[in-house]
C-alpha positions as CSV (number, residue, x, y, z in Angstrom):
1,X,9.5,-8.9,11.7
2,X,8.9,-9.5,15.4
3,X,6.7,-11.8,17.4
4,X,6.4,-9.9,20.7
5,X,4.1,-7.1,21.9
6,X,5.4,-4.6,24.4
7,X,3.2,-2.4,26.5
8,X,2.9,-0.7,29.9
9,X,0.7,-2.4,32.4
10,X,0.2,0.4,34.8
11,X,3.8,1.6,35.1
12,X,5.3,-1.8,34.6
13,X,6.6,-2.8,31.1
14,X,5.3,-6.1,29.9
15,X,6.4,-8.2,26.9
16,X,4.3,-11.1,25.6
17,X,5.7,-13.3,22.9
18,X,3.2,-14.7,20.3
19,X,0.1,-13.4,22.0
20,X,-3.2,-15.1,21.3
21,X,-4.5,-13.3,18.2
22,X,-8.1,-13.3,19.5
23,X,-7.5,-13.6,23.2
24,X,-9.3,-10.7,24.8
25,X,-7.7,-8.3,27.1
26,X,-10.4,-9.2,29.7
27,X,-9.5,-12.8,29.6
28,X,-5.8,-12.0,29.9
29,X,-6.5,-9.7,32.9
30,X,-8.5,-12.2,34.8
31,X,-6.6,-15.4,34.0
32,X,-3.0,-14.4,33.5
33,X,-2.5,-10.9,35.0
34,X,-4.8,-11.8,37.9
35,X,-6.2,-8.2,37.9
36,X,-9.7,-9.3,38.7
37,X,-11.2,-5.9,39.4
38,X,-12.3,-5.8,35.7
39,X,-15.5,-7.7,35.3
40,X,-17.3,-9.5,32.5
41,X,-20.9,-8.6,32.2
42,X,-22.1,-9.0,28.6
43,X,-19.0,-9.9,26.6
44,X,-20.2,-7.8,23.7
45,X,-19.2,-4.2,24.6
46,X,-22.6,-3.2,25.9
47,X,-22.6,-3.0,29.7
48,X,-19.3,-1.4,30.5
49,X,-18.4,-3.7,33.4
50,X,-15.1,-4.5,31.7
51,X,-14.1,-0.9,30.9
52,X,-10.4,-0.3,31.1
53,X,-8.4,2.7,29.8
54,X,-5.8,2.7,27.0
55,X,-3.1,5.4,27.2
56,X,-1.3,6.5,24.0
57,X,1.5,9.1,23.5
58,X,0.0,12.3,22.1
59,X,2.8,14.8,21.4
60,X,4.7,15.3,24.6
61,X,1.8,14.1,26.7
62,X,-0.7,11.3,27.0
63,X,-4.3,10.6,25.7
64,X,-6.4,8.3,27.9
65,X,-9.5,6.6,26.4
66,X,-12.0,4.2,27.9
67,X,-12.4,0.9,26.0
68,X,-14.2,-2.4,26.4
69,X,-11.7,-5.1,27.4
70,X,-14.2,-7.9,26.6
71,X,-13.9,-7.3,22.8
72,X,-10.4,-5.9,22.7
73,X,-7.8,-8.4,21.4
74,X,-4.5,-8.7,23.3
75,X,-2.2,-7.6,20.4
76,X,-4.0,-4.2,20.4
77,X,-2.0,-3.3,23.5
78,X,1.2,-3.1,21.6
79,X,2.9,0.2,22.2
80,X,0.2,1.4,24.6
81,X,-0.4,1.8,28.4
82,X,-3.2,-0.4,29.9
83,X,-4.8,0.9,33.1
84,X,-7.3,-1.0,35.2
85,X,-9.0,0.0,38.5
86,X,-6.1,-1.6,40.4
87,X,-3.7,1.0,39.0
88,X,-5.5,4.1,40.2
89,X,-4.8,4.0,43.9
90,X,-1.5,5.5,45.0
91,X,1.3,3.3,46.5
92,X,0.4,4.7,50.0
93,X,-3.2,3.6,49.6
94,X,-4.6,7.1,48.7
95,X,-7.6,6.8,46.5
96,X,-7.6,8.5,43.1
97,X,-10.0,11.5,43.0
98,X,-12.6,9.6,41.0
99,X,-12.5,6.7,43.5
100,X,-12.7,9.1,46.5
101,X,-15.7,10.9,44.9
102,X,-17.5,7.6,44.3
103,X,-17.0,6.8,48.0
104,X,-18.0,10.2,49.2
105,X,-21.2,10.3,47.1
106,X,-22.2,6.6,47.7
107,X,-21.7,5.7,44.0
108,X,-21.4,2.0,44.6
109,X,-24.2,-0.4,45.3
110,X,-23.6,-4.1,44.6
111,X,-20.2,-3.1,43.2
112,X,-20.1,-5.4,40.2
113,X,-20.2,-2.5,37.7
114,X,-18.3,-0.1,39.8
115,X,-14.8,-0.7,38.4
116,X,-16.1,0.0,34.9
117,X,-17.7,3.3,36.1
118,X,-14.5,4.3,37.8
119,X,-12.4,3.8,34.7
120,X,-14.9,5.7,32.5
121,X,-14.8,8.5,35.1
122,X,-11.0,8.4,35.0
123,X,-11.0,8.8,31.2
124,X,-13.5,11.7,31.6
125,X,-11.3,13.2,34.3
126,X,-8.4,13.3,31.9
127,X,-10.3,15.0,29.1
128,X,-10.3,18.2,31.3
129,X,-13.7,19.0,30.0
130,X,-15.4,19.0,33.4
131,X,-18.1,16.8,35.0
132,X,-21.2,18.7,34.0
133,X,-24.2,16.4,33.7
134,X,-24.3,16.4,29.9
135,X,-20.6,15.5,29.6
136,X,-20.8,12.9,32.4
137,X,-24.0,11.3,30.9
138,X,-22.3,11.0,27.5
139,X,-19.1,9.6,29.1
140,X,-21.0,7.0,31.1
141,X,-23.6,6.0,28.5
142,X,-21.7,2.8,27.9
143,X,-21.8,1.8,31.6
144,X,-24.9,0.1,33.0
145,X,-25.8,-0.1,36.6
146,X,-28.3,-2.9,37.4
147,X,-29.0,-1.3,40.8
148,X,-30.1,1.9,39.0
149,X,-27.6,4.0,41.0
150,X,-26.9,6.6,38.4
151,X,-27.6,9.8,40.4
152,X,-24.8,9.4,43.0
153,X,-22.4,8.3,40.2
154,X,-23.3,11.5,38.3
155,X,-22.7,13.4,41.5
156,X,-19.3,11.8,41.8
157,X,-18.5,12.8,38.2
158,X,-19.4,16.4,38.9
159,X,-17.3,16.5,42.1
160,X,-14.2,14.7,40.7
161,X,-14.0,16.0,37.1
162,X,-14.5,19.7,37.7
163,X,-11.2,21.1,36.5
164,X,-8.0,20.1,34.7
165,X,-6.5,16.7,35.6
166,X,-4.0,17.0,38.5
167,X,-3.3,13.3,39.4
168,X,0.0,11.5,39.3
169,X,-0.8,10.3,35.8
170,X,-1.0,13.9,34.6
171,X,2.2,14.7,36.4
172,X,4.1,11.8,34.8
173,X,2.5,12.2,31.3
174,X,5.7,13.3,29.6
175,X,7.7,10.5,31.1
176,X,5.0,7.9,30.2
177,X,4.8,9.2,26.7
178,X,8.5,8.9,26.2
179,X,8.5,5.3,27.6
180,X,5.7,4.4,25.1
181,X,7.6,5.9,22.2
182,X,10.6,3.9,23.1
183,X,8.4,0.7,22.9
184,X,7.3,1.4,19.4
185,X,8.9,-0.7,16.7
186,X,9.0,-0.1,13.0
187,X,9.0,-3.9,12.4
188,X,5.7,-5.6,11.5
189,X,4.3,-7.7,14.2
190,X,3.9,-11.3,13.0
191,X,2.9,-13.8,15.7
192,X,1.4,-17.2,15.9
193,X,-0.4,-19.1,18.7
194,X,-2.4,-22.3,18.7
195,X,-2.8,-22.5,15.0
196,X,-3.7,-18.8,14.6
197,X,-1.6,-16.1,13.0
198,X,-1.7,-12.3,13.7
199,X,-0.1,-9.7,11.4
200,X,0.1,-6.0,12.1
201,X,1.5,-4.2,9.0
202,X,2.8,-0.6,9.5
203,X,2.2,0.7,5.9
204,X,-0.5,0.4,3.3
205,X,1.8,-1.4,1.0
206,X,2.8,-4.1,3.5
207,X,-0.9,-4.4,4.3
208,X,-1.7,-5.0,0.7
209,X,1.1,-7.6,0.4
210,X,0.0,-9.4,3.5
211,X,-3.6,-9.5,2.3
212,X,-2.5,-10.8,-1.1
213,X,-0.6,-13.6,0.7
214,X,-3.6,-14.3,2.9
215,X,-6.7,-13.4,0.9
216,X,-9.0,-15.2,3.4
217,X,-7.7,-13.3,6.4
218,X,-9.9,-11.4,8.7
219,X,-9.2,-7.6,8.5
220,X,-9.3,-6.1,12.0
221,X,-9.8,-2.4,12.7
222,X,-11.4,-1.5,16.0
223,X,-12.8,-4.9,16.6
224,X,-16.2,-3.7,17.9
225,X,-17.8,-6.1,15.4
226,X,-15.2,-8.8,15.0
227,X,-14.8,-9.1,18.7
228,X,-18.3,-10.4,18.9
229,X,-17.5,-13.1,16.3
230,X,-15.2,-14.5,18.9
231,X,-17.0,-13.9,22.2
232,X,-20.5,-14.7,21.0
233,X,-20.2,-16.8,17.8
234,X,-17.0,-18.6,19.0
235,X,-15.4,-18.3,15.6
236,X,-11.9,-19.5,15.1
237,X,-10.2,-16.8,13.1
238,X,-7.2,-18.5,11.5
239,X,-5.4,-15.4,10.2
240,X,-6.0,-11.9,11.5
241,X,-4.5,-8.8,9.8
242,X,-4.8,-5.7,12.0
243,X,-4.8,-2.3,10.3
244,X,-4.5,-0.1,13.4
245,X,-0.8,0.5,13.0
246,X,-1.0,1.5,9.3
247,X,-0.3,5.2,9.3
248,X,-2.0,6.0,6.0
249,X,-5.3,4.5,7.2
250,X,-5.3,6.8,10.3
251,X,-5.0,10.0,8.3
252,X,-7.9,12.5,8.5
253,X,-7.5,15.6,6.2
254,X,-9.4,18.2,4.4
255,X,-8.0,19.1,0.9
256,X,-9.2,20.0,-2.6
257,X,-12.8,20.3,-1.4
258,X,-12.9,16.9,0.1
259,X,-12.8,15.5,3.7
260,X,-10.6,12.4,3.4
261,X,-11.1,9.8,6.2
262,X,-8.7,6.9,6.4
263,X,-10.4,3.6,6.9
264,X,-8.8,3.2,10.3
265,X,-10.0,6.6,11.7
266,X,-12.2,6.0,14.7
267,X,-15.7,7.6,15.2
268,X,-14.3,9.7,18.1
269,X,-11.4,11.1,16.0
270,X,-13.7,11.9,13.0
271,X,-16.4,13.5,15.2
272,X,-15.1,17.1,15.0
273,X,-14.5,17.2,11.3
274,X,-17.8,15.6,10.4
275,X,-19.9,17.7,12.8
276,X,-18.2,20.9,11.6
277,X,-19.3,20.5,8.0
278,X,-22.4,18.4,8.6
279,X,-23.9,19.2,12.0
280,X,-26.5,16.4,11.7
281,X,-23.7,13.9,12.1
282,X,-23.2,14.9,15.8
283,X,-26.4,13.3,17.2
284,X,-25.9,10.3,15.0
285,X,-22.4,9.7,16.1
286,X,-23.3,10.2,19.8
287,X,-25.9,7.5,19.5
288,X,-23.9,5.2,17.2
289,X,-22.3,3.6,20.2
290,X,-21.0,4.3,23.7
291,X,-17.8,6.3,24.2
292,X,-15.9,3.0,24.6
293,X,-17.2,1.8,21.2
294,X,-16.5,5.1,19.5
295,X,-13.0,5.1,20.9
296,X,-12.2,1.9,19.0
297,X,-14.8,1.5,16.2
298,X,-13.9,2.9,12.8
299,X,-15.9,4.4,10.0
300,X,-14.1,2.2,7.5
301,X,-15.1,-0.9,9.5
302,X,-18.8,0.2,9.6
303,X,-18.7,0.5,5.8
304,X,-16.7,-2.6,5.0
305,X,-18.7,-5.0,7.1
306,X,-21.6,-4.2,4.8
307,X,-24.3,-4.5,7.5
308,X,-27.7,-3.4,6.2
309,X,-28.3,-1.6,9.4
310,X,-24.9,0.2,9.7
311,X,-25.5,3.9,10.5
312,X,-22.8,5.5,8.4
313,X,-23.5,4.1,4.9
314,X,-26.8,5.9,4.2
315,X,-25.2,9.2,5.0
316,X,-22.2,8.5,2.9
317,X,-24.4,7.5,0.0
318,X,-26.4,10.7,-0.1
319,X,-23.3,12.8,0.3
320,X,-21.8,11.1,-2.8
321,X,-18.9,9.8,-0.9
322,X,-16.2,8.0,-2.8
323,X,-14.5,4.8,-1.5
324,X,-10.9,4.3,-2.3
325,X,-10.1,0.6,-2.6
326,X,-6.5,-0.6,-2.6
327,X,-4.7,-3.8,-3.4
328,X,-1.1,-4.8,-4.2
329,X,-1.8,-3.6,-7.8
330,X,-2.9,-0.1,-6.8
331,X,-6.0,1.9,-6.1
332,X,-9.5,2.2,-7.6
333,X,-12.3,4.5,-6.7
334,X,-16.0,3.7,-6.4
335,X,-19.1,5.6,-5.3
336,X,-20.4,4.5,-1.9
337,X,-23.8,3.7,-3.5
338,X,-22.2,1.1,-5.7
339,X,-20.1,-0.7,-3.0
340,X,-22.8,-2.8,-1.5
341,X,-23.7,-5.8,-3.7
342,X,-25.9,-8.0,-1.4
343,X,-26.4,-8.9,2.2
344,X,-23.0,-8.4,3.8
345,X,-21.5,-8.5,0.3
346,X,-19.3,-5.8,-1.2
347,X,-17.4,-4.9,-4.3
348,X,-14.1,-5.7,-2.7
349,X,-12.0,-8.1,-4.8
350,X,-9.8,-10.8,-3.2
351,X,-6.7,-9.1,-1.8
352,X,-8.4,-5.7,-1.7
353,X,-9.2,-3.4,1.2
354,X,-10.9,-0.1,1.9
355,X,-8.2,2.5,2.2
356,X,-10.1,5.7,2.7
357,X,-13.4,7.5,2.3
358,X,-13.6,10.9,0.5
359,X,-16.6,13.1,1.2
360,X,-17.1,16.2,-1.0
361,X,-17.6,19.4,1.1
362,X,-21.2,20.8,1.2
363,X,-22.1,23.3,-1.5
364,X,-23.9,26.6,-0.7
365,X,-27.6,26.1,-0.2
366,X,-27.2,22.4,0.3
367,X,-29.1,20.8,3.3
368,X,-28.2,17.5,4.9
369,X,-29.8,15.5,7.7
370,X,-29.6,12.0,9.0
371,X,-31.9,10.4,11.6
372,X,-31.6,7.2,13.6
373,X,-34.6,5.3,15.1
374,X,-33.9,2.5,17.6
375,X,-35.5,1.0,20.6
376,X,-33.4,3.0,23.0
377,X,-31.5,6.2,22.7
378,X,-27.9,5.2,23.6
379,X,-25.8,2.5,22.0
380,X,-28.5,0.6,20.2
381,X,-28.6,-0.8,16.7
382,X,-30.9,1.0,14.3
383,X,-34.3,-0.3,13.2
384,X,-34.2,2.4,10.5
385,X,-31.6,5.0,9.6
386,X,-32.5,7.6,7.0
387,X,-30.2,10.2,5.3
388,X,-31.2,13.1,3.1
389,X,-29.5,15.8,1.0
390,X,-31.4,18.5,-0.6
391,X,-30.8,21.5,-2.8
392,X,-33.7,23.8,-3.7
393,X,-34.1,26.4,-6.5
394,X,-37.0,28.9,-6.1
395,X,-38.8,26.5,-3.8
396,X,-38.5,23.5,-6.1
397,X,-36.4,20.4,-5.7
398,X,-33.3,20.9,-7.9
399,X,-31.5,17.9,-6.5
400,X,-32.2,15.4,-3.7
401,X,-30.6,12.2,-2.4
402,X,-32.4,9.8,-0.1
403,X,-30.9,6.6,1.4
404,X,-31.9,4.2,4.2
405,X,-30.4,1.5,6.3
406,X,-32.6,-1.3,7.7
407,X,-35.0,-1.1,4.7
408,X,-33.3,-3.7,2.4
409,X,-30.6,-6.3,2.3
410,X,-28.1,-3.5,1.8
411,X,-27.9,0.2,2.7
412,X,-30.0,1.5,-0.2
413,X,-30.5,4.7,-2.1
414,X,-34.2,5.4,-3.0
415,X,-33.7,6.5,-6.6
416,X,-37.3,6.2,-7.7
417,X,-38.4,8.2,-4.7
418,X,-35.9,10.9,-5.6
419,X,-37.2,11.0,-9.2
420,X,-40.7,11.5,-7.8
421,X,-39.6,14.7,-6.0
422,X,-37.3,16.1,-8.8
423,X,-38.5,19.5,-10.0
424,X,-41.5,19.6,-7.7
425,X,-42.3,22.2,-5.1
426,X,-40.8,21.2,-1.7
427,X,-44.1,20.8,0.2
428,X,-46.4,18.4,1.9
429,X,-48.2,17.3,-1.3
430,X,-44.9,16.4,-3.1
431,X,-43.6,14.5,-0.1
432,X,-46.8,12.5,0.3
433,X,-46.4,11.4,-3.4
434,X,-42.8,10.5,-2.6
435,X,-44.0,8.4,0.4
436,X,-46.1,6.3,-2.0
437,X,-43.1,5.8,-4.2
438,X,-41.0,4.9,-1.2
439,X,-43.5,2.2,-0.2
440,X,-43.2,0.6,-3.6
441,X,-39.4,1.0,-3.8
442,X,-38.3,-0.6,-0.5
443,X,-39.3,-3.9,1.0
444,X,-38.1,-4.2,4.6
445,X,-38.3,-7.4,6.6
446,X,-39.6,-8.2,10.1
447,X,-37.0,-9.1,12.6
448,X,-36.2,-8.7,16.3
449,X,-35.7,-4.9,16.0
450,X,-38.9,-4.0,14.1
451,X,-41.7,-5.2,12.0
452,X,-41.8,-4.5,8.3
453,X,-44.9,-2.3,8.8
454,X,-43.2,-0.3,11.5
455,X,-40.1,0.2,9.3
456,X,-42.3,1.4,6.4
457,X,-44.0,3.9,8.7
458,X,-40.7,5.2,10.1
459,X,-39.1,5.6,6.7
460,X,-42.1,7.6,5.6
461,X,-42.1,9.7,8.7
462,X,-38.4,10.4,8.5
463,X,-38.9,11.8,5.0
464,X,-41.8,14.0,6.4
465,X,-39.6,15.1,9.3
466,X,-36.9,16.2,6.8
467,X,-39.6,18.3,5.0
468,X,-40.8,19.8,8.3
469,X,-37.3,20.8,9.2
470,X,-36.4,22.3,5.8
471,X,-39.7,23.7,4.4
472,X,-40.0,27.5,3.8
473,X,-40.4,29.6,6.9
474,X,-44.0,30.6,6.1
475,X,-44.9,26.9,6.8
476,X,-43.3,26.9,10.3
477,X,-46.6,26.9,12.3
478,X,-47.8,23.9,10.3
479,X,-44.4,22.2,10.6
480,X,-44.4,22.4,14.4
481,X,-48.0,21.1,14.7
482,X,-47.4,18.2,12.4
483,X,-44.2,17.3,14.1
484,X,-46.0,16.9,17.4
485,X,-48.5,14.5,15.8
486,X,-45.9,12.2,14.2
487,X,-46.0,8.6,15.5
488,X,-43.1,7.7,17.7
């Protein structure tokens, strides 16, 4: 075991012994590293003022990703490169291309948010995908400008990111990757600070053993939820067990008719596989959080925290996903629909963790859709999230799955509503009957995101939308007219 993390801060190797388990990278930057270009705005991963970039070795090169420093715990830097706005300028004072573009296009106003925008642009620059408006808008969705200066920032993105990366970071990528690989240790990190303990197992078995020894520990994946426990709720997490370095939990594979997603796989890394087989996942994942959040947040974490408004569980339920749970004694399998037992309560036993999610590949003729309704388009929590899977035979419903988030204390499958539709023609009359069943089956609450009445209306309308998008072609004129009349 070891008690020290090692990482590159810019190009300088840093070693921190017994780092604070829940000290944020933002706090470390501003109070200890004295790199104060990175700002605190919201302290919950919403505004992007604290955006920094994490670099990781990827083959012989580097992969750079924007993350929120305000909810990123310091031990997560182990084996990585941390870049802030201070690192972009060359030694002779020459600005980085994204900085120069921000100056040339007048992209800074009050300047508070500017370092975060610059770092998100730096990450976009290193994707090599270009600075077209759509790509730039998505890359910057997690950065808020209170002066409403988005147009010149988008102009800067177009000017700076048009082409493959050609800065000194790209030139030194092979050297940097080799330096990071040299920092990686096979020993488990076990550190302690101010009465808190941090463990970072490297295999699923050592994770199981650590959790058996500390059954009350907080499991940490991306930290996009747990980070707020610290910054907003001021919780003292006595023991934290991080899963990020567990290789098995980072595996993403397609085999034997199943897409297998390790519980530590991030949204961003799962995006391509999910969108390939189920295109409806693409808009959901783009809206699930900002790029910074998707670079850290994990699908396993979204499931295991058992939030009734999590966006992934309804889709996993209707796709008949299987959750593989693991402990020191071995594995057991469970349908996603059976995993949620009550408000933020799951079927996990003490010492057990979610290891992976297995989703059967779609069958011929099967249709899947998932929809999210929230107060704003980007990086907002759902008021209602609906998911649907349908198979028709000669115009009748042969099989259907319906599930919702935000309509009960848990993500919930609407079994009675499904039964109402079974065997019936897939048309407006059948769906209206199902809407009545849906009203009786689900009892949403009123809270800050939506009233119970609004949620009922949305749940009904989402089911109608699914009909309008999947009804036989001869109903197309009706479908389009009705879609325009649907309440927002």
